[in-house]
KERORO-112037 format. One record per atom (N, C-alpha, C): x negated, y, z negated; residue in one letter. Coordinates in steps of 0.02 Angstrom, whole numbers, plus 50000, padded with zeros to 5 digits. Example, Ala and Ser with C-alpha at 12.3 -4.5 7.8 and 13.67 -1.06 7.14 Angstrom:
2
493404971649610A
493854977549610A
493404983549610A
493584988849646S
493164994749643S
493555000249606S
//
This chain:
507
475235573655878M
474885575555939M
474855569455985M
475095570256049P
475115564556095P
474415562056111P
474355555456118H
473715552356135H
473575553356209H
472985555956228P
472845557156299P
472805550556337P
473015550856399N
472975545056444N
472245543356457N
472085536756455Q
471385534756465Q
471165535356537Q
471625536356585H
471455536656656H
471335543956677H
470895544756725K
470775551356753K
471375553556794K
471505560056799P
472075562456839P
471935561356914P
472465560656951C
472395559957024C
472135566557054C
471755566257107P
471525572457139P
472115576257168P
472055582857175P
472605586757205P
472775584257274P
473425583757288E
473645581057353E
473365585057411E
473335591757403K
473105595957458K
472375594657476K
471995591857429D
471285590557442D
471165583957479D
471655579457475I
471535572757504I
472045570857558I
472585574757567K
473105572557613K
472845571957685K
472475576957709E
472235576757778E
471765570857789E
471305569757741S
470835564157747S
471205557457743S
471685556957697A
472065550757690A
472455549157754A
472735554257786E
473105553157847E
472635550757903E
472025553557905F
471535551357954F
471385543857946F
471265541657885Y
471105534557874Y
471715530157885Y
472305532657868Y
472925528857880Y
473015527757955Y
472885532857995Q
472955532258068Q
472425527658098Q
471865526758063L
471365521958086L
471585514758074L
472115513858035G
472365507158022G
472065503857960G
471705507757918L
471425504857857L
471985503157808L
471875497957769N
472375496257718N
472285500857657N
472735500257608D
472745504957552D
472095504557512D
471835498457501K
471215497757464K
470635501057500K
470595500257565E
470055503257604E
470115510857604E
470715513457609I
470815520757609I
470595523757543I
470785520457488V
470585522957422V
469825523257416V
469485518257443K
468755518257441K
468465523957481K
468735525057543Q
468485530457585Q
468615537357555Q
469175538057520L
469355544557492L
468895546757435L
468515542157407Q
468055544057353Q
467535549057376Q
467425549457441D
466945554357468D
467265561257475D
467905561957459H
468255568257472H
468535571657409H
468345569057350Y
468515572557288Y
467985570957236Y
467985574757182D
467495573957128D
467695567957085D
467325562457091T
467505556357054T
467345556956980T
466965562156959E
466835563256888E
467455566156854E
467865569556893I
468455572856864I
469095568956880I
469145566456941Y
469765563356964Y
469665555956978Y
470225552456979G
470225545356997G
470855543857038G
470815538757079L
471385536957121L
471405529357128L
471925526357101S
472005519057107S
472405517357169S
472395510957188V
472775508757245V
473525509857233V
473745508457172V
474465509357156V
474655516757162V
474235521257137S
474385528357141S
474405530657214S
473915528257253F
473915530257324F
474525527557360F
474725521457343R
475315518657377R
475935522957364R
475995525657304R
476555530157290R
476505536557331R
475885539257337L
475785545157378L
475965543757451L
475725538157476R
475845536457546R
476585535957562R
476965532957518K
477695532357529K
478025539157527K
477775543557483R
478065550257479R
477915554257543R
477325552957573F
477155556357635F
477515553257695F
477835547657686G
478195544457742G
477755540057785G
477185537957760W
476735533657798W
476895526357781W
477315523357821L
477555516657807L
477115511457840L
477075505657807R
476705500057835R
477175495857879R
476885490657910A
477255486657959A
477885483557928A
477835480757869R
478415477557838R
478965482557824R
478775488657804Q
479265493757787Q
479595496757849Q
479235496757906Q
479535499457968Q
480025494558000Q
479965488157984K
480465483158003K
480605482958078K
480075482558117H
480165482258190H
480395475358212H
480745475158268T
480985468958298T
480755468658370T
480875462958402L
480695462258473L
481005467858515L
481625469358503S
481975474358543S
481705481358530S
481475482858469S
481245489558453S
480545490958481S
480165485658495I
479485486758521I
479425485258595I
479925482058625E
479865479558693E
479685485058743E
480045490558741E
479935495958789E
479225498558785E
478975499758724H
478315502658716H
477765497658735H
477855491258716V
477355486258732V
477295485358808V
477855484858842L
477835483758915L
477565490058950L
477675495858922K
477395501958951K
476625501858946K
476375499558889I
475645499058880I
475365493858928I
475705488158934R
475475482758978R
475475484859051R
475935489259069K
475965491659138K
475345495759154K
475145499959107R
474555504259117R
473915500359109R
473905495559062F
473305491759047F
473465484359048F
473475481259107P
473715474359113P
473295469259074P
472675470859058Q
472235466059026Q
472265466258950Q
472635470758922R
472635471458849R
473025465758815R
472745463358759G
473055458058720G
473425460858660G
473685456458619A
474115458358563A
473765462958514A
473135461458498N
472785465458448N
472665472558471N
472465473258535T
472345479958562T
473005483758569T
473525480358590I
474185483658596I
474425486058527I
474275482158476R
474455484158408R
474125490758390R
473485491658408H
473155498058396H
473485503658437H
473655502258500D
473965507358542D
474635509558513D
475035504958489L
475675506658460L
475585511258400L
475075509858361R
474955513958302R
474725520958321R
474245521358368V
473955527858385V
474435532058427V
474755528958477Q
475175532758524Q
475875534158498Q
476155529458461F
476855530058442F
476975529958367F
476445529458327G
476525529358254G
476885523158229G
476845517758267M
477205511658249M
476725506558219M
476875504258159Q
476495499058126Q
476855492458139Q
476565488158180V
476905482158203V
476465476058188V
476725470758159P
476325464758147P
476095461658213P
475475459358214R
475205456358275R
475615450258298R
475845445858253P
476245440058276P
476875442058314P
477175447758296L
477785449958331L
477605451958403L
477035455358412I
476825457258480I
476665451058520I
476315446258490S
476145440058525S
476765436358547S
477265436158504R
477895432658521R
478225436058581R
478225442758582L
478525446358638L
478155444858703L
477485444858700L
477085443558761L
477195436458787L
477265431758742K
477385424858763K
478055424158798K
478545428158777I
479205427958808I
479205431658874I
478895437758874A
478945442158933A
478425440358986A
477815438258966E
477275437159014E
476895430758995E
477205424958998P
476865418758977P
476245417159019P
476275418359084D
475705416859127D
475095421159111D
475225427659097A
474675432159080A
474345430159014A
474745427858966V
474465425658902V
473995419758912V
474205414858952Q
473785409158964Q
473145410959001Q
473195415559049A
472605417659087A
472105421159041A
472345425158994R
471905428758949R
471535423958903R
471865418558882R
471545413758837R
470965410158870R
470975409658935R
470445405958970R
469815410158981R
469855416758970R
469285420958983R
468775420458927R
468145421058945R
467605421258896R
467145427058915R
466935430958864F
466505436658876F
465835435458843F
465305435258881K
464645433858855K
464275440458841K
464015440958780R
463675447058760R
462915446058764R
462565451358780K
461835451158779K
461595452858708K
460975451058694R
460715451458626R
460215457258620R
460335461758575F
459885467358564F
460015470258495F
459585474758473W
459725478258411W
459405485158412W
459675489558371S
459365496058358S
459355497058283S
458975501958260A
458825502358188A
459345506058148A
459735510458179G
460215514358142G
460585519058188G
461035522958158V
461435527758196V
460975533058227V
461095534558290N
460725539658327N
459975537958333N
459815531558332D
459135529358348D
459015530358423D
459495528258464V
459425528758536V
460115529858567V
460145533858620W
460765534758659W
460645532258730W
460855526158746P
460825524058816P
461375527358857P
461255528158921Q
461755530858966Q
461725527159032Q
462285527159069D
462315523359131D
462885526059174D
462835524859239Q
463365526959286Q
463755520959311Q
464355522159335H
464795516959361H
465065519359428H
464905515559481D
465045517959549D
465615514159584D
465945509759548K
466425505359581K
467085508859600K
467165515159579W
467745519059602W
467545523959657W
466955522959685G
466725527459738G
467185527359798G
467535521859810R
467995521559867R
468565526459860R
468685528859799F
469195534059788F
468895541059784F
468225541459786G
467895547959776G
467845549659702G
467865544659659L
467815545659587L
467195542059561L
466825545359518W
466195542659492W
466165543659417W
465965538359381L
465995538459308L
465305538359277L
465265540659215H
464635540759178H
464785539759103H
464355535959069I
464475534358999I
463835535058959I
463905536658895S
463355536258847S
463655534158780S
463255530458741L
463505528358677L
462935527358628L
463115526658565D
462655524758512D
462735517258501D
462245513258523P
462345505958520P
462385503258450P
462095506658401Y
462115504058332Y
462825503958305Y
463175509458313S
463855509858288S
464375507758339S
464185507858404G
464675506658457G
465065512758476G
464885518658449Y
465245524858461Y
465085527458531Y
465595528858571I
465495531558638I
465405539058634I
464825541458655N
464695548758653N
465085552458707N
465115549458766W
465535552358819W
465695546958870W
466265547758902L
466455543858961L
466805548659008L
466465550459062K
466705555759106K
466835553159176K
467335556259209V
467465555059279V
467395561659316V
467075561459374W
466975567559414W
466905565459487W
466825570159532W
466765568559603W
466055566759622W
465605566559573T
464925564059581T
464655561859514T
464165557459513N
463775556159453N
463035555959470N
462875559259525K
462185559159550K
461805565759536K
462155570859515N
461835577359506N
461545577759435N
460895578859427P
460585578859360P
460855584359315P
461065589959344R
461325595459302R
461985593459269R
462395589759305L
463025587359277L
462905582659219L
462435577859227I
462295573059174I
461995576659113I
461575581659126A
461295585559071A
461845589159032A
462355591559067R
462915594859032R
463275589958986R
463375583859009Y
463695578758967Y
463295577858902Y
462635577258911Y
462195576158853Y
462205582058805Y
462165588058831I
462135594058789I
462795595058752I
463355593758786E
464005594358752E
464055589458694E
463815583358703A
463835578458649A
463385580458591A
462795583158607C
462335585558555C
462625591458517C
462955595858554R
463255601758522R
463815599658474R
464205594758494K
464745592158450K
464455589158387K
463895585458394L
463575582258337L
463165587158297L
462915592458330G
462455597158297G
461755594358291G
461605589258331A
460965585758325A
460825581758388A
460225578958393V
460035574458448V
459815567858418V
459815562458458P
459545556158434P
458785556158438P
458475550758415L
457745550258421L
457535550058494L
457845545458532V
457675544958603V
458305543958644V
458265545658708T
458785544158756T
458525538758803T
458975535558839Q
458785529858880Q
459225529358942Q
458925527558998S
459305526859059S
458895522959110S
459205521359167D
458805518659222D
458395524359253D
457915522759297P
457455527959321P
457735532559376P
458375532559388G
458655536759441G
458545544159429G
458475548059483S
458335555159477S
458915558959445S
459525556159446E
460085559559414E
459985560159338E
459515556259310N
459395556459238N
458805560859219N
458485564059268F
457895567959253F
458045573859207F
458615577159216S
458775582959175S
458885581059102S
459215575359090V
459295573059021V
458615571558991V
458185567959028A
457525566459002A
457135572858986A
457175577759030N
456825584159019N
457125588058961N
457795588358959A
458125592258906A
457985589258838A
458055582658833H
457935579458768H
457205580058747H
456755579058794T
456045579658778T
455865586758757T
456145591758791T
456015598658772T
456235600058700T
456825597558683I
457075598658615I
456635595158564I
456455588858578R
456045585058530R
455355588158522R
455055590558577H
454405593758573H
454445600258533H
454975604058543R
455045610358508R
455105609258432R
455435603858413L
455545602458342L
454995598358310L
454585594958350D
454045590758323D
453465590858372D
452965594858358S
452405595758404S
451975589558410S
452025584858363S
451615578758367S
451825574258425S
452405575658454L
452655571658510L
452505574858578L
452085579958578S
452025584358637S
451725580958699S
451415575058691D
451115571858750D
451535566158777D
452155565258751T
452565559458769T
453255561558791T
453485558558844L
454185559358865L
454625555758815L
455105559158785Q
455525556158734Q
456165553058763Q
456075549958820H
456615546558856H
456335539958881H
456705534658871R
456465528058893R
456775526058959R
456355524359007W
456605521759071W
456685514159064W
457285511959077M
457445504859070M
457405501359138M
457115495459137R
457085491559198R
457755488159211R
457815484759266K
458445481659285K
458695477059230K
459345477659215H
459705473559166H
459495474859094H
459135480459081Q
458945481959012Q
459385487458982Q
459805490759021N
460265495658994N
460855491958964N
460725488158912I
461165482758891I
461835485158866I
461845489558818K
462485491358787K
462955494758837K
462725499558880P
463185502258930P
463465496958976P
463055491858993E
463305486459036E
463885482959003E
463825481758937I
464365478458900I
464985482858900I
464895489458888Q
465465493958888Q
465795494258956Q
465395494159010W
465705494159077W
466105487759087W
465865482159060S
466255475959065S
466925476659029S
466905479658969V
467525480758932V
467975485558970V
467675490758998F
468055495659038F
468395492259097F
468025488259134R
468305484959193R
468855479959174R
468795477159115R
469285472159094R
469905475359063R
469815480659024N
470375483258984N
470685489659011N
470285493859045F
470555500259068F
470665500359143F
470155498259181A
470155499459253A
470715496059292A
470905489759278P
471375486359324P
472015490159337P
472345492759286G
472975496259296G
472895502459339G
472365506259328F
472255512359366F
472015510859437F
471625505559444E
471415503659512E
472015501559554E
472495498159523D
473095496159559D
473475502459584D
473525507459541I
473875513659559I
473505517159616I
472845517859610L
472465521459660L
472435517559726L
472365511059722D
472365506959783D
473025507459821D
473565508459784E
474225508959816E
474225514559868E
473965520459850G
473955526059896G
473485524959955G
472905521859941V
472425520559995V
472715515460044V
473005510060017N
473275504660059N
473865506960101N
474245511860075E
474835514260112E
474655520060159E
474015521760163G
473795526960209G
473935534060185G
474065534860121L
474195541560094L
473555545560083L
472995542060075Y
472375545560055Y
471775542560092Y
471395546960122D
470755545160154D
470215549260121D
469755545860085V
469245549360048V
468795553560093V
468765551960157N
468335555660204N
468675561760235N
469325562560222D
469685568460246D
469615573860192D
469295579460209T
469125584460159T
469735587160122T
470275588860159L
470865591460126L
471165586360079L
471245580260102E
471535575060060E
471095573659999E
470445573760009N
469985572659954N
470035578159901N
470065584359923Y
470125589959875Y
470785589659836Y
471335588459872V
471985587959837V
471975582159788V
471695576559810F
471675570559768F
471285571959704F
470685574559711R
470275575359650R
470535581159607R
470855586159637W
471135591659597W
471685588959550W
472045583859573L
472565580859532L
472305574959491L
471895570759521A
471715564359490A
471215565059433A
470705569259442I
470175569559392I
470415571959324I
470795577559319P
471045579559253P
471505574259222P
471925571059263W
472385565959237W
471985559959211W
471515557259251I
471145551359230I
470685553059172I
470395559059171Q
469965560959114Q
470365560959049Q
470985563359051A
471405563258991A
471535556058969A
471645551559017E
471745544459001E
471105541458972E
470525543259001L
469885540758975L
469765543258904L
469925549658892D
469825552358825D
470235548458774D
470845546758792Q
471265542858748Q
470975535858736Q
470725532858790W
470425526158784W
469795526358740W
469375531558749V
468775532358709V
468965533358635V
469475537358622H
469705538358554H
469915531658523H
470255527658563H
470465520958539H
469855516658523H
469355516558568R
468765512458556R
468355514958496R
468315521558487N
467925524358432N
468255523758365N
468925523058364H
469285523258301H
469635516658285H
469405511258316N
469665504658300N
469085499758300N
469085494658256P
468535489858255P
468555485358316P
467985483658344P
467975478958400P
468155471958376P
468265467558423R
468415460658405R
467825457658367R
467975453658316A
467455450758274A
466995446358316A
466345446658302D
465845442758337D
465345440058285D
465365433558272K
464945430658220K
464205431058237K
464035431958301N
463335432358322N
463055439458321N
463465444258308K
463245451258309K
462875452858245K
462265455558250I
461875457258191I
461945464558171I
462215468758216L
462335475758199L
462975476258157L
463075481758121P
463665482258078P
464315481358116P
464795478458084H
465455477458114H
465955481858077H
466315485958114G
466805490458083G
467035495558133G
467375500658109I
467615506058152I
467025510558170I
466875511358235P
466285515258254P
466255522258224P
466825525658221A
466825532558195A
466615532658122A
466795527558083I
466615527358013I
465875525258005I
465655520458045I
464935518658043I
464505524658059I
464735528558108R
464345534458128R
464355539958075R
464935541158045A
464995546557996A
464735544557927A
464765538057910K
464575535757843K
464125529557847K
463535530257877P
463105524357884P
462895521257818P
462865525257765H
462645522557700H
463115517157675H
463745517157697Q
464215511957676Q
464035505257708Q
463615505257759F
463415499157794F
462665497757784F
462395500657729D
461685499857713D
461245502057772D
461455507457805S
461125509757865S
460885516857858S
460495519157907L
460225525857908L
460475529657969L
460465536257965D
460635540558021D
460015544458041D
459785543458103F
459165546458125F
459265552758166F
459855555658163K
459985561658201K
459505567258179K
459335571458227I
458875577058215I
459265583558226I
459415587258173P
459795593458181P
459445598258229P
459855601558270V
459595606058322V
459955612758316V
459585618358316P
459915624858316P
460325625858379P
460895629058373A
461325630258430A
460965634358484A
460525638958463E
460165643058511E
459705638858556E
459415633558528L
458985629258568L
459395625258619L
459975622958599L
460415619558646L
460635624258702L
460785630558684D
460975635458735D
460405636558784D
459805636958759E
459215638158801E
459115632358850E
459155626358824V
459065620458866V
459625619858917V
460235621458897E
460795621158944E
460705626159001E
460485632158985E
460385637259036E
459855634959087E
459365631259065K
458835629059109K
459035622959150K
459355617959118Y
459475611559151Y
460195610459172Y
460665614459147A
461365613659167A
461715620459169A
461455625059211P
461745631859213P
462475631659234P
462885635459198S
463615635159208S
463845637659276S
463425641659311D
463625644259376D
463465639559434D
463205633659419H
463045628959473H
463695626059501H
463765625459566P
464395623259596P
464585616059580P
464125612059552V
464305605159535V
464835604959480V
464895610459443F
465385610659389F
466075612959412F
466145614459476D
466795616259504D
467165609859524D
467765609059500L
468165603159519L
468265603059594L
468425608759623V
468465609859695V
468195616859707V
468045618859769P
467815625659781P
468315630859754P
468075636559728P
468515641459696P
469105643659738P
469015644759803L
469565646759846L
470105641359848L
469895635159853F
470385629659855F
470745629059787F
470375630059733D
470675629559667D
471215634959658D
471065640959680Q
471555646459675Q
472185644859714Q
472105642459776R
472675640859818R
473065634859790R
472705630059763A
473025624159735A
473465626059675A
473215630559634N
473625632759577N
474265636159600N
474215640359651E
474815643759677E
475315638759705E
475085634059745L
475535629159776L
475815624259725L
475415622659674Y
475645618159621Y
476215621359582Y
476165627759569Q
476715631259536Q
477335631359581Q
477225631859646A
477785632059693A
478185625659693A
477865619959678I
478245613659677I
478475611859606I
478425616659560G
478685615659493G
478185613359441G
477545613059459A
477015611159413A
477185604759374A
477345599259408P
477525593159373P
476935590159335P
477065587259277L
476545584059238L
476345577559272L
475705576859289V
475465570959325V
475405565059277V
475645559259298S
475595553159259S
475505547259306S
475415541359278S
475335535359319S
475975533759358S
476545536259335D
477175534859368D
477315539259429D
477025545359430N
477205549959484N
476615552659522N
476005549959510F
475405553059539F
475465553859615F
475625548459651W
475625548859724W
476195553259750W
476745553659714G
477285558159734G
477065565459729G
476735567359674V
476495574159665V
475945575659718V
475515570859729Y
474985571659780Y
475285573159849Y
475795569459868Q
476095570459934Q
476425577359939Q
476755579459885Q
477065586059884Q
476545591559893Q
476005591159854L
475495596459857L
475135596359924L
474985590459949L
474655589860014L
475095592760069L
475735591460066S
476205594260116S
476215601860113S
476195604660053Q
476175611960046Q
475545614860078Q
474965611560066F
474345613960096F
474385613760172F
474625608260199R
474645607660272R
475125612760304R
475675614060271S
476155618760301S
475935625960295S
475495627460247T
475285634460237T
474575635860261T
474225630560285T
473525631460305T
473445631360381T
473715626360413T
473605625360485T
473865631460525T
473405635160556G
473585640960596G
473795646960556G
473805646460489C
474045651960447C
473525654560399C
473015650760385D
472525652660333D
471815651360359D
471535656160397P
470865655260426P
470325653860374P
470375657160315Q
469875656060262Q
469865648760240Q
470455646060229M
470495639160206M
470265634360261M
470455635660323E
470245631360378E
469485631360384E
469175637260375T
468445637760378T
468125633760321T
468425634460259L
468165630760201L
468185623260213L
468735620860240L
468815613660249L
468355610960304L
468205615160353R
467755612960407R
467025612860386R
466845617660343S
466135618460326S
465945615660258S
466415612160227S
466305609860159S
465725604960154S
465305605960103S
464785601160086S
464685601360010S
464495595759982E
464435595359910E
463765598259887E
463735601459828P
463125604759805P
462555600059788P
462695593459780D
462145588959765D
461835586159829D
462075588259887E
461775586259950E
461265591559972E
460665589359986D
460125593860008D
460025599659960D
460015598159896D
459935603359845D
459225606059848D
459145612559862P
458465615359868P
458115615759801P
458495615459746N
458195616059679N
458165609159645N
457885604359680E
457845597559652E
457435597659588E
457675593759538I
457355593659472I
456835588059470I
456235589659448A
455705584759440A
455605583359366A
455345577459352I
455225575759282I
454635579759255I
454645581359191L
454095585159161L
453435581759174L
452925585459194P
452285582359215P
451835580659156P
451365576059169D
450795574559124D
451025572059056D
451565568059055L
451795565158991L
451785557558996L
451605554258942K
451615547058939K
452345544658933K
452485539058965D
453155536158961D
453225531958897D
453835531958870L
454005527058818L
454135520358851L
453895515058819R
454035508358844R
454545505058799R
454735498958817L
455245495358779L
454945492458716L
455005496158660G
454805494158593G
454305488558587G
453665489858602A
453165484658599A
452975483058527A
452875476658512N
452595474258449N
452975476858388N
453625476858391V
454015478458332V
454285472058303V
454445472158239V
454715466358206V
455465466258214V
455735460358227G
456455459758235G
456675452558238G
457315451358241P
457575444558243P
457395441158309P
457215434958305K
457015431158364K
457565431158416K
457375432658478G
457855432558533G
458225438958544G
458105444158502F
458445450558510F
457935455858531F
458135460358576Q
457705465758598Q
457845472058557Q
457325475558536Y
457405481958503Y
457385487458556Y
457875491958554L
457935497058606L
457845504158579L
457645504958517G
457645511558488G
457005515458496G
456895520258452G
456355525058460G
455815524958408G
455725519258371M
455235518958318M
454755513158326M
454155513958301K
453665508558301K
453795503658243K
454045506258188N
454155502058129N
454875503058105N
455355500558142P
456055502058126P
456305498358064P
456715501558023P
457015498057965P
457525492957988P
457635487857948T
458075482357968T
458605480657916T
458655484757864Q
459105482757810Q
459845482957830Q
460005486557884G
460715486957904G
460935481257948G
460485476657967L
460665471158011L
460965465457971L
461445462058001R
461825456957966R
461565449857981R
461485445857929G
461375438657938G
460745436657972G
460225440857971V
459595439158005V
459145435457956V
458905429557977K
458485425357934K
457775424657960K
457685425058025E
457025423858054E
456785430158089E
456175432558069W
455905438658097W
455235437158130W
455155439558191V
454525438458227V
454345444858263V
453705445358283A
453485451158323A
453785450558393A
454085455958417Q
454385456058483Q
453915459558531Q
453465455958561A
452975458858607A
453255459258676A
453125464558713E
453345465158782E
452745464658828E
452875463158891E
452345462858940E
452125469858958E
451475471158954T
451215477758969T
450655477159020T
450505482659052E
449955482759100E
449295482559062E
448795479359088P
448135479159055P
447885486159040P
447655487158979G
447375493558961G
447885498958944G
448525497258946E
449035502358933E
449075503458858E
449065509758837S
449085511358765S
449795512858743S
449905512158678D
450565513458651D
450705520958652D
451275523158677P
451445530258675P
451695532158606P
451735538558594E
451975540958530E
452735540358525E
452965537158472V
453675536958456V
453735538658382V
454345539258358A
454435541158288A
454205535558242A
453865537258189N
453665532458138N
454145532958080N
454405527158058F
454855527158001F
454445527557937F
454605532557895T
454265533357831T
454785534357777T
454565534557715T
455025535457659T
455335542357660T
455045547057697D
455335553757701D
456005553657735D
456135548457777E
456755548157814E
457295544357778E
457125541257720E
457585536757688E
458205540257662E
458155546757650G
458735550157625G
459195552757679G
459035551457742S
459425554457797S
460125551857801S
460255546157768D
460935543457773D
461395546357720D
461135550757677E
461555553357623E
462015558857646E
461845562157701E
462235567757723E
462645565757784E
463305565957778D
463735564357834D
463775570157881D
463825568757945S
463865574057994S
464515577857988S
465045574357971G
465695577657962G
466075578658025G
465785577558083E
466135579058144E
466665573958162E
466595567758135E
467085562658151E
467575561258095E
467355562358034G
467795561157978G
468265566857968G
468695566257920P
469185571657907P
468855577557874P
//
């Protein structure tokens, strides 16, 4: 009778292949992938060694950098294409782009050598830059969601908005639209992110602008409905100037790594007189083409940021790693997930109240213009818009509108003359919920000296923070006689919250 093998059998390939491919595409090495896969099969029955996985990986055709045997000539075209779109990107970021966009595993030194040959001046300029980070901390995943707007593309008629989880670095949304001032639009961003997660964070955070009132109201309504003990407090924190820290850092990264290439493209049309943001027809044609194209580029950039580790920072006390994995598996980083599950019906109710789908702010352009634009776009062959042909397609479509509208289309001429945006003089202005105490900036919480706590608890846990040796009370300046508002209290009842992964980001 044959002696049984002392090792457990490998898990069925069909049970782990999709998950393994997800981690391979994140750039994890074989040892890291094997560790992550333990969450995707029964470890009491099956086992998977690094050697066994390496055999599986080769059979699936997932080759590493050495096996792909790339050379300067094989990567040159792709690297220079990335640099054209994103002039500020360095070798490490380009390496991630090659893997995600083209499935190419390329050693970083090979990319650096190519950049030194092709763009020596740019390499030297990049080495001289220094990026200063602000100091803050939060207690765990979904403790707080800060949000912020970016107005520096207003000269093109484009306005951006971002929200993220500062603990993991995961970007909840990064949107471009023809406004970022309408509170219903911002509420839609928030509700879509909550629906994807199936939960809400403890608190939301923003500057005091009225465009954030709907998010404050929507989040507070949800938190009150699920926890009546919070019923006298607004569950949204208003941040004073320069306190919306993490979004400010992300905007700096955005301006450095994403914006320059696209600003050069957009400035080209403005400088050559092709586009005037104050001309209604030109503005409608521009945003009908530009917003879907740029949003697709932003989605790709956000995916890159969420699925790759940021540059190492020895001063960072929050976990360091791939944001999507920190968010999906906080227990691997000795961290907690404070998300609060929300029934889909409650999200639907809040959306109907604060972000009704029939509001005109959700129209890319007026419906009549959209219908005509689709017809004329098909007439010119429906070309796929890209950074290489944007202004050419714009000129073609604009020419079609001018030739078919002037003296020929009274409805369109009337629309263009009388056009006004729905966030101007809105008769249904949204006010903040009345008679509620404001949350302040984490008064009298314990934390590392010199770091601000931005989350939603009075007694936040700290076990997930790295390398902290000195802890002091972080008192904030308050008005005389001001009492502490109600925020979430951390208790042992919440300690198990990190055991259940959300599943929305992992395989």
